[in-house]
mmCIF file of the N, C-alpha and C atoms, coordinates in Angstrom:
data_MODEL
# 
_entry.id   MODEL 
# 
loop_
_atom_site.group_PDB 
_atom_site.id 
_atom_site.type_symbol 
_atom_site.label_atom_id 
_atom_site.label_alt_id 
_atom_site.label_comp_id 
_atom_site.label_asym_id 
_atom_site.label_entity_id 
_atom_site.label_seq_id 
_atom_site.pdbx_PDB_ins_code 
_atom_site.Cartn_x 
_atom_site.Cartn_y 
_atom_site.Cartn_z 
_atom_site.occupancy 
_atom_site.B_iso_or_equiv 
_atom_site.pdbx_formal_charge 
_atom_site.auth_seq_id 
_atom_site.auth_comp_id 
_atom_site.auth_asym_id 
_atom_site.auth_atom_id 
_atom_site.pdbx_PDB_model_num 
ATOM 1   N N  . MET A 1 1  ? 58.238 -32.645 -10.151 1.00 0.00 ? 1  MET A N  1 
ATOM 2   C CA . MET A 1 1  ? 57.115 -32.472 -9.226  1.00 0.00 ? 1  MET A CA 1 
ATOM 3   C C  . MET A 1 1  ? 55.809 -32.199 -9.841  1.00 0.00 ? 1  MET A C  1 
ATOM 4   N N  . SER A 1 2  ? 54.635 -32.902 -9.562  1.00 0.00 ? 2  SER A N  1 
ATOM 5   C CA . SER A 1 2  ? 53.469 -32.982 -10.379 1.00 0.00 ? 2  SER A CA 1 
ATOM 6   C C  . SER A 1 2  ? 52.799 -31.667 -9.898  1.00 0.00 ? 2  SER A C  1 
ATOM 7   N N  . LYS A 1 3  ? 52.244 -31.234 -10.812 1.00 0.00 ? 3  LYS A N  1 
ATOM 8   C CA . LYS A 1 3  ? 51.259 -30.315 -10.661 1.00 0.00 ? 3  LYS A CA 1 
ATOM 9   C C  . LYS A 1 3  ? 49.995 -30.688 -9.691  1.00 0.00 ? 3  LYS A C  1 
ATOM 10  N N  . GLN A 1 4  ? 49.329 -30.374 -9.131  1.00 0.00 ? 4  GLN A N  1 
ATOM 11  C CA . GLN A 1 4  ? 48.082 -30.556 -8.346  1.00 0.00 ? 4  GLN A CA 1 
ATOM 12  C C  . GLN A 1 4  ? 46.578 -30.041 -9.125  1.00 0.00 ? 4  GLN A C  1 
ATOM 13  N N  . ASN A 1 5  ? 45.619 -30.982 -9.365  1.00 0.00 ? 5  ASN A N  1 
ATOM 14  C CA . ASN A 1 5  ? 44.464 -30.113 -9.944  1.00 0.00 ? 5  ASN A CA 1 
ATOM 15  C C  . ASN A 1 5  ? 43.867 -29.353 -8.913  1.00 0.00 ? 5  ASN A C  1 
ATOM 16  N N  . LYS A 1 6  ? 43.142 -28.360 -9.687  1.00 0.00 ? 6  LYS A N  1 
ATOM 17  C CA . LYS A 1 6  ? 42.127 -27.316 -8.483  1.00 0.00 ? 6  LYS A CA 1 
ATOM 18  C C  . LYS A 1 6  ? 41.181 -27.330 -8.872  1.00 0.00 ? 6  LYS A C  1 
ATOM 19  N N  . ILE A 1 7  ? 40.173 -27.287 -7.729  1.00 0.00 ? 7  ILE A N  1 
ATOM 20  C CA . ILE A 1 7  ? 38.744 -27.053 -7.815  1.00 0.00 ? 7  ILE A CA 1 
ATOM 21  C C  . ILE A 1 7  ? 38.117 -25.804 -7.531  1.00 0.00 ? 7  ILE A C  1 
ATOM 22  N N  . LYS A 1 8  ? 37.155 -25.500 -7.929  1.00 0.00 ? 8  LYS A N  1 
ATOM 23  C CA . LYS A 1 8  ? 36.276 -24.318 -7.693  1.00 0.00 ? 8  LYS A CA 1 
ATOM 24  C C  . LYS A 1 8  ? 35.214 -24.394 -6.914  1.00 0.00 ? 8  LYS A C  1 
ATOM 25  N N  . ILE A 1 9  ? 35.002 -24.246 -6.030  1.00 0.00 ? 9  ILE A N  1 
ATOM 26  C CA . ILE A 1 9  ? 33.975 -24.176 -4.706  1.00 0.00 ? 9  ILE A CA 1 
ATOM 27  C C  . ILE A 1 9  ? 33.307 -22.978 -4.772  1.00 0.00 ? 9  ILE A C  1 
ATOM 28  N N  . THR A 1 10 ? 31.776 -22.767 -5.049  1.00 0.00 ? 10 THR A N  1 
ATOM 29  C CA . THR A 1 10 ? 31.284 -22.217 -4.998  1.00 0.00 ? 10 THR A CA 1 
ATOM 30  C C  . THR A 1 10 ? 29.740 -22.275 -4.213  1.00 0.00 ? 10 THR A C  1 
ATOM 31  N N  . GLN A 1 11 ? 29.343 -21.416 -3.159  1.00 0.00 ? 11 GLN A N  1 
ATOM 32  C CA . GLN A 1 11 ? 28.018 -21.760 -2.174  1.00 0.00 ? 11 GLN A CA 1 
ATOM 33  C C  . GLN A 1 11 ? 26.969 -20.972 -2.734  1.00 0.00 ? 11 GLN A C  1 
ATOM 34  N N  . ILE A 1 12 ? 26.018 -22.246 -3.399  1.00 0.00 ? 12 ILE A N  1 
ATOM 35  C CA . ILE A 1 12 ? 24.875 -21.467 -3.919  1.00 0.00 ? 12 ILE A CA 1 
ATOM 36  C C  . ILE A 1 12 ? 23.560 -21.436 -3.006  1.00 0.00 ? 12 ILE A C  1 
ATOM 37  N N  . LYS A 1 13 ? 23.391 -22.057 -1.942  1.00 0.00 ? 13 LYS A N  1 
ATOM 38  C CA . LYS A 1 13 ? 22.661 -21.593 -1.175  1.00 0.00 ? 13 LYS A CA 1 
ATOM 39  C C  . LYS A 1 13 ? 23.053 -21.309 0.277   1.00 0.00 ? 13 LYS A C  1 
ATOM 40  N N  . SER A 1 14 ? 22.036 -20.832 1.230   1.00 0.00 ? 14 SER A N  1 
ATOM 41  C CA . SER A 1 14 ? 22.290 -20.446 2.283   1.00 0.00 ? 14 SER A CA 1 
ATOM 42  C C  . SER A 1 14 ? 22.711 -21.852 3.399   1.00 0.00 ? 14 SER A C  1 
ATOM 43  N N  . GLN A 1 15 ? 23.279 -21.357 4.236   1.00 0.00 ? 15 GLN A N  1 
ATOM 44  C CA . GLN A 1 15 ? 23.488 -22.598 5.397   1.00 0.00 ? 15 GLN A CA 1 
ATOM 45  C C  . GLN A 1 15 ? 22.321 -22.546 6.366   1.00 0.00 ? 15 GLN A C  1 
ATOM 46  N N  . ILE A 1 16 ? 21.363 -20.975 6.282   1.00 0.00 ? 16 ILE A N  1 
ATOM 47  C CA . ILE A 1 16 ? 20.490 -21.107 7.204   1.00 0.00 ? 16 ILE A CA 1 
ATOM 48  C C  . ILE A 1 16 ? 19.186 -22.326 7.450   1.00 0.00 ? 16 ILE A C  1 
ATOM 49  N N  . GLY A 1 17 ? 19.230 -22.836 8.471   1.00 0.00 ? 17 GLY A N  1 
ATOM 50  C CA . GLY A 1 17 ? 18.395 -23.950 8.744   1.00 0.00 ? 17 GLY A CA 1 
ATOM 51  C C  . GLY A 1 17 ? 18.766 -25.281 8.258   1.00 0.00 ? 17 GLY A C  1 
ATOM 52  N N  . TYR A 1 18 ? 20.181 -25.877 8.232   1.00 0.00 ? 18 TYR A N  1 
ATOM 53  C CA . TYR A 1 18 ? 20.631 -26.826 7.640   1.00 0.00 ? 18 TYR A CA 1 
ATOM 54  C C  . TYR A 1 18 ? 21.398 -27.242 9.289   1.00 0.00 ? 18 TYR A C  1 
ATOM 55  N N  . LYS A 1 19 ? 21.888 -28.500 9.358   1.00 0.00 ? 19 LYS A N  1 
ATOM 56  C CA . LYS A 1 19 ? 22.415 -28.980 10.373  1.00 0.00 ? 19 LYS A CA 1 
ATOM 57  C C  . LYS A 1 19 ? 23.849 -27.972 10.840  1.00 0.00 ? 19 LYS A C  1 
ATOM 58  N N  . GLU A 1 20 ? 23.975 -28.097 11.875  1.00 0.00 ? 20 GLU A N  1 
ATOM 59  C CA . GLU A 1 20 ? 25.475 -27.732 12.188  1.00 0.00 ? 20 GLU A CA 1 
ATOM 60  C C  . GLU A 1 20 ? 26.598 -28.246 11.906  1.00 0.00 ? 20 GLU A C  1 
ATOM 61  N N  . LYS A 1 21 ? 26.680 -29.836 11.578  1.00 0.00 ? 21 LYS A N  1 
ATOM 62  C CA . LYS A 1 21 ? 27.704 -30.158 10.553  1.00 0.00 ? 21 LYS A CA 1 
ATOM 63  C C  . LYS A 1 21 ? 27.728 -29.540 9.236   1.00 0.00 ? 21 LYS A C  1 
ATOM 64  N N  . ALA A 1 22 ? 26.935 -29.427 8.401   1.00 0.00 ? 22 ALA A N  1 
ATOM 65  C CA . ALA A 1 22 ? 26.471 -28.514 7.488   1.00 0.00 ? 22 ALA A CA 1 
ATOM 66  C C  . ALA A 1 22 ? 27.317 -27.390 7.570   1.00 0.00 ? 22 ALA A C  1 
ATOM 67  N N  . LYS A 1 23 ? 27.184 -26.419 8.437   1.00 0.00 ? 23 LYS A N  1 
ATOM 68  C CA . LYS A 1 23 ? 27.734 -25.241 8.405   1.00 0.00 ? 23 LYS A CA 1 
ATOM 69  C C  . LYS A 1 23 ? 29.348 -25.274 8.875   1.00 0.00 ? 23 LYS A C  1 
ATOM 70  N N  . LEU A 1 24 ? 29.480 -26.207 9.732   1.00 0.00 ? 24 LEU A N  1 
ATOM 71  C CA . LEU A 1 24 ? 30.922 -26.225 10.188  1.00 0.00 ? 24 LEU A CA 1 
ATOM 72  C C  . LEU A 1 24 ? 31.778 -26.620 9.212   1.00 0.00 ? 24 LEU A C  1 
ATOM 73  N N  . THR A 1 25 ? 31.492 -27.685 8.412   1.00 0.00 ? 25 THR A N  1 
ATOM 74  C CA . THR A 1 25 ? 31.949 -28.160 6.819   1.00 0.00 ? 25 THR A CA 1 
ATOM 75  C C  . THR A 1 25 ? 32.097 -26.946 6.307   1.00 0.00 ? 25 THR A C  1 
ATOM 76  N N  . LEU A 1 26 ? 31.103 -26.226 5.938   1.00 0.00 ? 26 LEU A N  1 
ATOM 77  C CA . LEU A 1 26 ? 31.319 -24.745 4.889   1.00 0.00 ? 26 LEU A CA 1 
ATOM 78  C C  . LEU A 1 26 ? 32.373 -23.899 5.826   1.00 0.00 ? 26 LEU A C  1 
ATOM 79  N N  . LYS A 1 27 ? 32.473 -23.471 7.041   1.00 0.00 ? 27 LYS A N  1 
ATOM 80  C CA . LYS A 1 27 ? 33.249 -22.496 7.252   1.00 0.00 ? 27 LYS A CA 1 
ATOM 81  C C  . LYS A 1 27 ? 34.753 -23.374 7.187   1.00 0.00 ? 27 LYS A C  1 
ATOM 82  N N  . ALA A 1 28 ? 34.938 -24.611 7.497   1.00 0.00 ? 28 ALA A N  1 
ATOM 83  C CA . ALA A 1 28 ? 36.034 -25.458 6.882   1.00 0.00 ? 28 ALA A CA 1 
ATOM 84  C C  . ALA A 1 28 ? 36.628 -25.107 5.588   1.00 0.00 ? 28 ALA A C  1 
ATOM 85  N N  . LEU A 1 29 ? 35.614 -24.854 4.723   1.00 0.00 ? 29 LEU A N  1 
ATOM 86  C CA . LEU A 1 29 ? 35.954 -25.140 3.409   1.00 0.00 ? 29 LEU A CA 1 
ATOM 87  C C  . LEU A 1 29 ? 36.434 -23.361 3.073   1.00 0.00 ? 29 LEU A C  1 
ATOM 88  N N  . GLY A 1 30 ? 36.084 -22.626 4.093   1.00 0.00 ? 30 GLY A N  1 
ATOM 89  C CA . GLY A 1 30 ? 36.515 -21.144 3.544   1.00 0.00 ? 30 GLY A CA 1 
ATOM 90  C C  . GLY A 1 30 ? 35.352 -20.549 3.232   1.00 0.00 ? 30 GLY A C  1 
ATOM 91  N N  . LEU A 1 31 ? 34.115 -21.069 3.157   1.00 0.00 ? 31 LEU A N  1 
ATOM 92  C CA . LEU A 1 31 ? 32.877 -20.303 2.739   1.00 0.00 ? 31 LEU A CA 1 
ATOM 93  C C  . LEU A 1 31 ? 32.125 -19.678 3.682   1.00 0.00 ? 31 LEU A C  1 
ATOM 94  N N  . ARG A 1 32 ? 31.812 -18.559 3.489   1.00 0.00 ? 32 ARG A N  1 
ATOM 95  C CA . ARG A 1 32 ? 31.172 -17.642 4.535   1.00 0.00 ? 32 ARG A CA 1 
ATOM 96  C C  . ARG A 1 32 ? 29.676 -17.326 4.459   1.00 0.00 ? 32 ARG A C  1 
ATOM 97  N N  . LYS A 1 33 ? 29.437 -16.976 2.918   1.00 0.00 ? 33 LYS A N  1 
ATOM 98  C CA . LYS A 1 33 ? 28.366 -16.487 2.458   1.00 0.00 ? 33 LYS A CA 1 
ATOM 99  C C  . LYS A 1 33 ? 28.043 -16.930 1.064   1.00 0.00 ? 33 LYS A C  1 
ATOM 100 N N  . MET A 1 34 ? 27.071 -16.735 0.636   1.00 0.00 ? 34 MET A N  1 
ATOM 101 C CA . MET A 1 34 ? 26.429 -17.138 -0.488  1.00 0.00 ? 34 MET A CA 1 
ATOM 102 C C  . MET A 1 34 ? 27.016 -16.564 -1.780  1.00 0.00 ? 34 MET A C  1 
ATOM 103 N N  . ASN A 1 35 ? 27.253 -17.283 -2.658  1.00 0.00 ? 35 ASN A N  1 
ATOM 104 C CA . ASN A 1 35 ? 27.780 -16.689 -4.007  1.00 0.00 ? 35 ASN A CA 1 
ATOM 105 C C  . ASN A 1 35 ? 29.288 -16.630 -3.795  1.00 0.00 ? 35 ASN A C  1 
ATOM 106 N N  . GLN A 1 36 ? 29.992 -17.027 -2.586  1.00 0.00 ? 36 GLN A N  1 
ATOM 107 C CA . GLN A 1 36 ? 31.245 -16.771 -2.581  1.00 0.00 ? 36 GLN A CA 1 
ATOM 108 C C  . GLN A 1 36 ? 32.233 -17.946 -3.048  1.00 0.00 ? 36 GLN A C  1 
ATOM 109 N N  . THR A 1 37 ? 33.180 -17.959 -3.589  1.00 0.00 ? 37 THR A N  1 
ATOM 110 C CA . THR A 1 37 ? 33.799 -19.023 -4.270  1.00 0.00 ? 37 THR A CA 1 
ATOM 111 C C  . THR A 1 37 ? 35.248 -18.912 -3.695  1.00 0.00 ? 37 THR A C  1 
ATOM 112 N N  . VAL A 1 38 ? 35.821 -20.437 -3.488  1.00 0.00 ? 38 VAL A N  1 
ATOM 113 C CA . VAL A 1 38 ? 36.962 -20.273 -3.064  1.00 0.00 ? 38 VAL A CA 1 
ATOM 114 C C  . VAL A 1 38 ? 37.922 -21.557 -4.213  1.00 0.00 ? 38 VAL A C  1 
ATOM 115 N N  . ILE A 1 39 ? 39.129 -21.528 -4.310  1.00 0.00 ? 39 ILE A N  1 
ATOM 116 C CA . ILE A 1 39 ? 39.700 -22.676 -4.971  1.00 0.00 ? 39 ILE A CA 1 
ATOM 117 C C  . ILE A 1 39 ? 40.548 -23.167 -4.127  1.00 0.00 ? 39 ILE A C  1 
ATOM 118 N N  . LYS A 1 40 ? 40.499 -24.809 -4.348  1.00 0.00 ? 40 LYS A N  1 
ATOM 119 C CA . LYS A 1 40 ? 41.266 -25.471 -3.539  1.00 0.00 ? 40 LYS A CA 1 
ATOM 120 C C  . LYS A 1 40 ? 41.947 -26.936 -4.019  1.00 0.00 ? 40 LYS A C  1 
ATOM 121 N N  . GLU A 1 41 ? 42.883 -27.265 -3.543  1.00 0.00 ? 41 GLU A N  1 
ATOM 122 C CA . GLU A 1 41 ? 43.664 -28.281 -4.417  1.00 0.00 ? 41 GLU A CA 1 
ATOM 123 C C  . GLU A 1 41 ? 42.585 -29.456 -4.186  1.00 0.00 ? 41 GLU A C  1 
ATOM 124 N N  . ASP A 1 42 ? 42.450 -30.407 -5.167  1.00 0.00 ? 42 ASP A N  1 
ATOM 125 C CA . ASP A 1 42 ? 41.714 -31.259 -5.312  1.00 0.00 ? 42 ASP A CA 1 
ATOM 126 C C  . ASP A 1 42 ? 42.571 -32.353 -4.776  1.00 0.00 ? 42 ASP A C  1 
ATOM 127 N N  . LEU A 1 43 ? 42.070 -33.221 -3.434  1.00 0.00 ? 43 LEU A N  1 
ATOM 128 C CA . LEU A 1 43 ? 42.453 -33.963 -2.263  1.00 0.00 ? 43 LEU A CA 1 
ATOM 129 C C  . LEU A 1 43 ? 41.129 -34.586 -1.934  1.00 0.00 ? 43 LEU A C  1 
ATOM 130 N N  . PRO A 1 44 ? 41.472 -35.967 -1.668  1.00 0.00 ? 44 PRO A N  1 
ATOM 131 C CA . PRO A 1 44 ? 40.294 -36.759 -0.928  1.00 0.00 ? 44 PRO A CA 1 
ATOM 132 C C  . PRO A 1 44 ? 39.565 -35.789 0.516   1.00 0.00 ? 44 PRO A C  1 
ATOM 133 N N  . SER A 1 45 ? 40.343 -35.195 0.979   1.00 0.00 ? 45 SER A N  1 
ATOM 134 C CA . SER A 1 45 ? 40.028 -34.517 2.285   1.00 0.00 ? 45 SER A CA 1 
ATOM 135 C C  . SER A 1 45 ? 38.817 -33.959 1.542   1.00 0.00 ? 45 SER A C  1 
ATOM 136 N N  . ILE A 1 46 ? 39.334 -33.114 0.930   1.00 0.00 ? 46 ILE A N  1 
ATOM 137 C CA . ILE A 1 46 ? 38.502 -32.130 0.224   1.00 0.00 ? 46 ILE A CA 1 
ATOM 138 C C  . ILE A 1 46 ? 37.061 -32.442 -0.410  1.00 0.00 ? 46 ILE A C  1 
ATOM 139 N N  . ARG A 1 47 ? 37.367 -33.445 -1.057  1.00 0.00 ? 47 ARG A N  1 
ATOM 140 C CA . ARG A 1 47 ? 36.183 -34.071 -2.162  1.00 0.00 ? 47 ARG A CA 1 
ATOM 141 C C  . ARG A 1 47 ? 35.097 -34.558 -0.814  1.00 0.00 ? 47 ARG A C  1 
ATOM 142 N N  . GLY A 1 48 ? 35.699 -35.413 0.273   1.00 0.00 ? 48 GLY A N  1 
ATOM 143 C CA . GLY A 1 48 ? 35.113 -35.851 1.497   1.00 0.00 ? 48 GLY A CA 1 
ATOM 144 C C  . GLY A 1 48 ? 34.260 -34.265 1.948   1.00 0.00 ? 48 GLY A C  1 
ATOM 145 N N  . MET A 1 49 ? 34.373 -33.158 2.158   1.00 0.00 ? 49 MET A N  1 
ATOM 146 C CA . MET A 1 49 ? 33.890 -32.310 2.468   1.00 0.00 ? 49 MET A CA 1 
ATOM 147 C C  . MET A 1 49 ? 33.052 -31.698 1.875   1.00 0.00 ? 49 MET A C  1 
ATOM 148 N N  . ILE A 1 50 ? 33.151 -31.823 0.247   1.00 0.00 ? 50 ILE A N  1 
ATOM 149 C CA . ILE A 1 50 ? 32.235 -31.422 -0.645  1.00 0.00 ? 50 ILE A CA 1 
ATOM 150 C C  . ILE A 1 50 ? 31.092 -32.381 -0.871  1.00 0.00 ? 50 ILE A C  1 
ATOM 151 N N  . LYS A 1 51 ? 31.179 -33.564 -0.395  1.00 0.00 ? 51 LYS A N  1 
ATOM 152 C CA . LYS A 1 51 ? 30.229 -34.336 -0.570  1.00 0.00 ? 51 LYS A CA 1 
ATOM 153 C C  . LYS A 1 51 ? 29.201 -34.093 0.789   1.00 0.00 ? 51 LYS A C  1 
ATOM 154 N N  . THR A 1 52 ? 29.702 -34.030 1.748   1.00 0.00 ? 52 THR A N  1 
ATOM 155 C CA . THR A 1 52 ? 29.086 -33.661 2.823   1.00 0.00 ? 52 THR A CA 1 
ATOM 156 C C  . THR A 1 52 ? 28.214 -32.599 2.645   1.00 0.00 ? 52 THR A C  1 
ATOM 157 N N  . VAL A 1 53 ? 28.470 -31.609 1.881   1.00 0.00 ? 53 VAL A N  1 
ATOM 158 C CA . VAL A 1 53 ? 27.318 -30.461 1.728   1.00 0.00 ? 53 VAL A CA 1 
ATOM 159 C C  . VAL A 1 53 ? 27.286 -30.204 0.400   1.00 0.00 ? 53 VAL A C  1 
ATOM 160 N N  . ASP A 1 54 ? 27.148 -31.603 -0.271  1.00 0.00 ? 54 ASP A N  1 
ATOM 161 C CA . ASP A 1 54 ? 26.966 -31.187 -1.766  1.00 0.00 ? 54 ASP A CA 1 
ATOM 162 C C  . ASP A 1 54 ? 25.616 -30.576 -2.265  1.00 0.00 ? 54 ASP A C  1 
ATOM 163 N N  . TYR A 1 55 ? 24.826 -30.612 -1.168  1.00 0.00 ? 55 TYR A N  1 
ATOM 164 C CA . TYR A 1 55 ? 23.332 -29.388 -1.682  1.00 0.00 ? 55 TYR A CA 1 
ATOM 165 C C  . TYR A 1 55 ? 23.626 -28.443 -1.185  1.00 0.00 ? 55 TYR A C  1 
ATOM 166 N N  . LEU A 1 56 ? 24.912 -27.798 -1.102  1.00 0.00 ? 56 LEU A N  1 
ATOM 167 C CA . LEU A 1 56 ? 24.930 -26.593 -0.825  1.00 0.00 ? 56 LEU A CA 1 
ATOM 168 C C  . LEU A 1 56 ? 25.849 -25.429 -1.357  1.00 0.00 ? 56 LEU A C  1 
ATOM 169 N N  . VAL A 1 57 ? 26.609 -26.347 -2.406  1.00 0.00 ? 57 VAL A N  1 
ATOM 170 C CA . VAL A 1 57 ? 27.529 -25.860 -3.395  1.00 0.00 ? 57 VAL A CA 1 
ATOM 171 C C  . VAL A 1 57 ? 27.829 -26.692 -4.606  1.00 0.00 ? 57 VAL A C  1 
ATOM 172 N N  . HIS A 1 58 ? 28.633 -25.646 -5.429  1.00 0.00 ? 58 HIS A N  1 
ATOM 173 C CA . HIS A 1 58 ? 28.547 -25.868 -7.121  1.00 0.00 ? 58 HIS A CA 1 
ATOM 174 C C  . HIS A 1 58 ? 30.321 -26.230 -7.130  1.00 0.00 ? 58 HIS A C  1 
ATOM 175 N N  . VAL A 1 59 ? 30.576 -27.073 -7.906  1.00 0.00 ? 59 VAL A N  1 
ATOM 176 C CA . VAL A 1 59 ? 32.247 -27.556 -7.976  1.00 0.00 ? 59 VAL A CA 1 
ATOM 177 C C  . VAL A 1 59 ? 32.311 -27.579 -9.293  1.00 0.00 ? 59 VAL A C  1 
ATOM 178 N N  . GLU A 1 60 ? 33.326 -26.815 -9.595  1.00 0.00 ? 60 GLU A N  1 
ATOM 179 C CA . GLU A 1 60 ? 34.129 -27.308 -10.921 1.00 0.00 ? 60 GLU A CA 1 
ATOM 180 C C  . GLU A 1 60 ? 35.560 -27.102 -11.167 1.00 0.00 ? 60 GLU A C  1 
ATOM 181 N N  . GLU A 1 61 ? 36.138 -27.812 -12.239 1.00 0.00 ? 61 GLU A N  1 
ATOM 182 C CA . GLU A 1 61 ? 37.490 -28.207 -11.979 1.00 0.00 ? 61 GLU A CA 1 
ATOM 183 C C  . GLU A 1 61 ? 38.123 -27.203 -12.492 1.00 0.00 ? 61 GLU A C  1 
ATOM 184 N N  . VAL A 1 62 ? 39.453 -26.297 -12.360 1.00 0.00 ? 62 VAL A N  1 
ATOM 185 C CA . VAL A 1 62 ? 40.076 -25.449 -12.850 1.00 0.00 ? 62 VAL A CA 1 
ATOM 186 C C  . VAL A 1 62 ? 41.558 -26.085 -13.366 1.00 0.00 ? 62 VAL A C  1 
ATOM 187 N N  . GLN A 1 63 ? 41.442 -25.295 -14.614 1.00 0.00 ? 63 GLN A N  1 
ATOM 188 C CA . GLN A 1 63 ? 42.795 -25.897 -15.540 1.00 0.00 ? 63 GLN A CA 1 
ATOM 189 C C  . GLN A 1 63 ? 44.220 -25.289 -14.687 1.00 0.00 ? 63 GLN A C  1 
# 
């Protein structure tokens, strides 16, 4: 069984003033407020969500 890589996603900007699609994407990622961090598996679907809101989040790889 291979171990899936994980990524740490931190919201660095407020969602106020941005489009509804960006707000819904942050909610789907599990981010509700600024400086909140979640750890997710590095999947293509998660990477696509991050690409949609890349101007609101900071991404790091976790060992």
